[in-house]
N, C-alpha and C positions, 0 to 999 in steps of 0.2 A: 613420359618423358620421367627418369628417376629422380629421385630429391639427393640432393649431396650429403646431405644430413642423414641419410637412412643407412640402415647397414642390409647385409647381405641377405638376412632374413627380413625384412621388412619392418626393424625398430628401429624408430626415430628420437630425437632429443629436443628438446624444446629448444629455442630460441636464446645462442649464449649471449645474447644483451639482456637476458634475465639477472648477470650478475651488473650490469651498469643500472639498471633501475632502481635495483637496491640500495648500490650505494649512493645514486642520487636520491632515494626518498631517507636515508638516514643521514646524509648532508643536511635535506629539508627539517628533521627531526632536529639536528644539532642546532641550527642555525634559529629554526621558529620556534622553538620548544624549549630547548634546555638553556638557553643565555637570557630569557626573560623571566625564566623560574630561578633560574642564579641568583640572577639579581636581583630579585624580589629578596630570595633566601636573605641574601648579603646584604641587603641594603644599600648597596651600591658601594658599598664599604673596598671591594674589591677594587673598583676604579677610582683610588683616590688618586693623590699627587705623587710623586717618589717608585723607591724600588717596587712598594705595594701593590701598584697600580699595571706592572708589567707581569709582575710573580701571577696577579690574577688572570689578565689574560692569555699570559702560556697556558696554564692550567686549564684553563674552558679551551684553549684549539688543542691543547694534546686531548683531552676527552670526546671533543668532537672527532677528531683524527681514528682517535682507538673506535667510536662507534660505527665510522664509517668502514673501517676498513674489516673488523668485525661484526660486521653485517654484511660484507659481500663473502666478506670470507665461506661464514654460513650458506650464504648464498649458491654459492659455487659446486660446494660440498652436495647440496642440495639437487641443483642442475645436473653434476657428474652423476648420478644417482637414478635419476629421473629417463623412465624411456617410455613410448606409446608406442604403438601398433593399431592400424586401421585392417582388420583382414577380409575376409569375405562372409565372416559368419560372426565376428566377433569385436568389438575397439578393447584394446586392454592398454592398462596403464600399471609399470612397476613403479615404487619409487620408495625412500627410505634408507637408514645408513645401518644402524644395527636393528632396528625392525622393518624390514624388508616388507612391504604391498604390494602387494601383486593382486587388480582388481579388473574385474572385464566386464565387459556387458554384451548382452545379444545383440545382434543388429536389429531383427526385428521386433526389437520390445524398446529401439530406442525413438523417444517421442520428440525431445527438442534442443538443438543445439545453439547454446543464445553466445554472442558476441557482444566484450563490454571491451571500450578501450579509456582510460583515465588520459586527461592530456596529455601526460609523459608519455605514456604508451604512444599517442594519437602520432605524439613529436618524434618517436623512435620505430614510428609502421609497424608497432605491436598492436596484438587485442588480447584479451581472457579468453579464452574460449571453455563454455558452460555443458556438458555432454548430458542428458536426464531421460531416462527410462519412465520417471512420472510416478516409478510403485512407492508404496507407501512405506517406506523401509527405514528403518532408524541407522545414524552411523554415516550416512551421506554412500552407501553402499549403492545407492540407485543414482548415483553422479561420479562422472570425472570432469576434476578440472584439470585445463593445461592452461598452465600461465609463465610466461607470455609466450609466443607461436607469433608468425609472421601473419601482417593482413591476407596476403596471398592465400596463405597456410589455412587458417582459418575462416576464410571463404571457400578453398578447396572440400575443407571436413565437412562445411555445413551442406553443400551441395550433395557432397555424396550420403553421408548420413540419413541425409532427410531424402533420397531419389525414391520417388513414388511413381507409380502407373500413373499417367494422366487422367484428370476423372473422365468420367462418359458424360457422351453427348447428353446436351439439354439437361444437365445437371444443376441448372438453372442462373443465376448471375455470371456470367465471363469474370475470366483469370483477369490478372493484371489490378488498376489501382482502385482503392475502395473509399480511401481519402487522403487529405492533403492537408496540410498545415493552412491554416486563415490567421492571420496577424490579428485579425480582430478579434479569437478566443481566447487573447489574455486580458483581457475585460474582465473575465469572471476571476481570474488567478486571486486579488483581494478579497472574495467574497468566501473564500475557504476557511473553515478552523484553521487553518495555517497562518494568516495574518496574525491574529492575537496572540498564537506561542512563539511565536516569530520575535512578535513585538517585546511579550516576556523576557525569552533570553537574550535578547538585546539590552533590555535594560539588567540583568545579571549579568552579562557581558561586562558590561560598560563598570559595576561595581567591583567585580573580580580581579579588573587589569586595576583598575584602581588601584586596587586593596597590594597588588604583588609591588607598586612602586612606591607605595605607601603613599599615597594621593586621596584614600578616599572620605578624609574630613572635610580635602581642600574641594572636593565634588560633591559633597552635599553641603558643605557652607556658600557655593556656589549657588545651588538649586534654591538652596536658603534666602538669599540675596535676591534672586531675582521674584518671588514670590513672597517680600518679605509682608507687606500690609493686607495679604490674601487670607478670607475665609477659609479653613482648612477644606471643604467641600470643594471649592472651586481647584482649591491645590493638586486633589487630589485627580479632578475630571480632567485637569490639564496636561498631568503627568499619565495619565491614562489615553489620551488622544494624539499625544506623543507617541509613545507606543505601539498603538495603534498606528500612527502613517508612518511609522518603522518598521513594523510588520507586516505591514500593508507594501513598504518599496521592497523587504524584502521577497515577499510572497512572487512578485514581478520578477525578481533576480530568479528565481528558485525556479520559476515554472519556464522562464527563458530556458536556461540552463537545461531543464527534465526533457523541453516538448519543441525545440527549435528544428529542425530539418524533418518532422514527424511526418510519416508516411505508413499509409494501411494498405496491403495489397497480398491478392491471393496469387499464391505461384503454382504452376502448373505439378499437378498430383495431389491437391487440397493439404496446402499449407496455408496459415496464416504468420505474416511476418511483421511488425510493428517493429522499424528502424526512425529514430529520436536520438538528439542528444547535443548540446552544443561544446559545451570541455569535453566531458564523457560523452561518448558517443554508445549507443545501445543497438542492438541487432535481437529483438527474441520474437522466439516462434512456436505457435503452434499447431500442430494437426486438428484437419478438420475433424476425422472421426473421434478426436478424446474433445470437442467439443459437442455438449448435453443442451446449453442456451445461453443466454446473455442477461446482463443485469443494469439496468437505469440506476443509476444512483446518483439523487440529487441531496445534496448538504443544505439546508435552513436555507443562509444566504445564495447559495446557488441555486436554488429553485424559487425563490421570490424573485430572480430576472429572468426565470423561465431556460432554464439552462439545465441540464446532466451529461455526467460521462459516462461511457460503456466499458462493462468490465466482462469478459469471459466467464462464462460458466463450465468447465473444462472435466475432464475427468485427471488423475494420477497428481492432483498437487498433494501433499503430506500438510500438515497442520502446521507444523512450525518448518516448513519449505513456504508457509504459505504465509507467516508472521514475516518470516525473514525478506523475502519475495514479493512483498502484495504489489507491487505497481506493476509486475508481471502479469497481473492479470487485466491490465489497463488497457485497451483497446480503443481507448477516443478519448481523450478529455475532456472536462466541459466546454460544450458547444451547448447552442441554442437546441431547446426540444426538438424541435422537428428534423434539425440536420443529426443529430441522434438517433431519432426515431429511424430515420433514412439509412443512417448508416448501417444500424442494426440489422435490417432489413436483408441489404445486401450480404453481411456476414452469413445470417443464417439461410442465404440464399431463398427467401421469401419475395413475393412480392409488395404485400404491406409489415411492419413488424407488428408481431405480436403484444408488443411493448405500448402499442397505443389502442389496444384493444378495447372496447365498453365492458365495465366492471360489474359485478355482483355488491350493491353496496350492502352492508351490514346492517342486523338491525338496532333500534335507538338505545337497547339495553347494554348495545356495545360501548355508546358514547354515555350513558350511565357511570358506567364501569370505569373509563377514563377520567371523569368529572369527579366520582368518588375518592379517585386513590389522588388522583392530582390537589386535589383540595385538602386532601387531609397531610398533603405534603406540604403542603406549603402552609397548613395553619399549624406543623409540629414546632418550628423555630419561633414562631408568633408567641403558642400558647408557652414557651422554656422562657422568652424575654417576658412576658406578662407576671410568670413565677415569679422569677428571681427580683423584677422590679418591685411587686410588692413586697416583698420581704427584705430587698436592698436601697434600691432607689429610683426615682422618680425617672433618672433617666432612661433607665432601661424601660419604663411603660412608654415613652415619647418611641422608642426605637420599635418596640411594639407593635407601635400601631404605625409607623411608616412602613415597617415589615410588611403588615398588614394590606394598606394601601399599595404597594407594589408588588407582592408577590401572589396575593389571590388575583386579580386583574390576568398577570401574567400565565401561571397556572390555569385559570378558565380558557386561556386562548390556546394554550398547549397543548391541552383537554382535546375540544374539538376542533383542533387542527391533525390532532390524531387521528380523531374518529374519521374525518373527510380522508383520510390518506387509505383508509382501511376498503379494500376490494379485491375480489378473485373471480376467474371467469379462466374459458376456454378461448384457444384462438385458434383451426385447424390444429397442426399436429401438437401444439403448446397449451399447457396449464399458466396460466398467469397471477402473480399473486401482488399485491402490495400493502406496505406496513411501512410505518415510521415516522416519525417529524422533524427531530435536528437533523436524520440522516434518513430521507426515503427511498424506500428501493423498493423498485418494482423489475422482479424475476421474470422470464420467460422461460419453464424449462420444458425439455420436449419429454412427451410421455412415457416415451422409452427407455427413457434414465432415470423412471422414479421406480426403484426397485422392495417399497416399501411404505405403509401411511402410520403414521402414530396418533392416537386420538386421544387426547388430555380432555376431560372437564372435571373441573373443582368444586368442589361443595357450592359455592356460590356462582360458578358459572352455572352448574345444574338446575339451580333457583331460577337463575334467569334465562333457561331455555336455550343457553350457549354452548360451544365446544372448540377445542384449538385443534385442528388440523397440521400435523409435520410430515411433510414429504421428504421420504429420505432417499437419497441417491449420494451416487460414487462421485458427482463432481460438486465442484466449486466447494462452498462450505458443509457440504455433507446434509443440511437438512433445510427448509424451506416452510416455513408456517404463514399458516393463512388462521390468524387470529380473530376469537372471539365470533366465530361465524354462528347466524342460526345453525340450533342442533340437525334437525330432518334437512334441511335446504345443504348444510353444509357435507355430510353423509353421501347424498344424490351427486353432488359436485365429484367426490373424494370416488364414489365408483363409476362415474360417467368419465371422469380425465382418463381413469385407465381401469380398463373393465375386467373385473374377474379379480384385482386385485385384495380388494374389502368383502367380497361378495362371501367368504367363508365365515365372517364375521360379523355378520347383519343380521339381525332379528326383523324378518317380516311380520306386518303388523304391530309393533308394538317400537315404541321410542327407544333408541338406543341407550344404556343408562353403563354409564363409569363407573 
């Protein structure tokens, strides 16, 4: 069936409702941002009594209408000058008015077709389609973005561009559902680092909005009246607790928005598809032939609850793209660790996940290095406060003592935890490495995906008989580290994990000296 919006030569337009989308967005900007800002800048003078009030309102309405019409006109020009075509060999996009851009991607190189729909797009039955090859090229030349097209057209494009021959029989786990949302997972949302960040942002927003309306002094005064006879320390603790509670509520809301209706499935032909989102829906696809492993990520608070999330280690994610779309790698949100291991095994088509394999512990010299560095970092502010206290005032001496009582035990605890987190080993076709304390990560990297080893050994590591191994790969972060491994054991591990790769650089019968 031919598309009514297609030309005779196969070129198609974006959905014409793009103009309506832009007009509605501009209307929201005018009503939700311009009015409060102008109100704050004018101090409410334009909304006084008499003719001045009417003049102010008319100026605001005229500005809003101009913004909406101008945005819609620009979008109409963009829409009229944009064409795309999906041919048998290439996907092409032409756009631009004065500077015409012509981009095309070879269909056999296309690795992802992601669909995203904001609440407004969902209301109109539209989606944004992002077609990518996964190549590390700059300037967006490895991606085509169609914004917007109808939902049916987006699904048609995704199916057509990711159509692959069926996976061979007996390749492992069957196609279909790999994981589906469990509402109990929401309990891990407030345990992430997002909660305190959202709490701080909420406090800053309250102060900023109150300043816009000239009520910041009243807000500060109201808070001061609540804690009039309370010591400063308790005031700070109480406000921090309120911010944390607000952040926890925000983290719960953010989790619901991001992960509602979550579903991870393997489609015929070997494509992993993640669908999720409450208001803004997302459909993210990763070709299995790009997959080189998985990474179990355990932020400190989530780890205390024995939970972890699962990220994909896949080729074709440039660093700039990775920073902008970091959540595109996440296959599973924070869930109980046993569930994370089970889903990781399904993703890798393994009976048992390599992320749960027993790992080789690192020598005690690695623990000593972490203790030395952590205690040194904790003592630095203590020494500075003590010196300033001896010169200036005894108050700083008390602050130095308090800092020592708090920072030193915390530093020792974190150093010991960092040491316990160290480990490496092999499991089937995968090499496994684990490290980190604030963010502990266990990566299972397919041995065939390792393209090189980097061996580093500082002066202090050489004295302690330690070294750091770095597995270089085209997937994920590009490099995964085995920190402070025993010198001889670490080299044996690297040689055994990827036979022949390190062999030309080893000196048999003598320790490795970097």
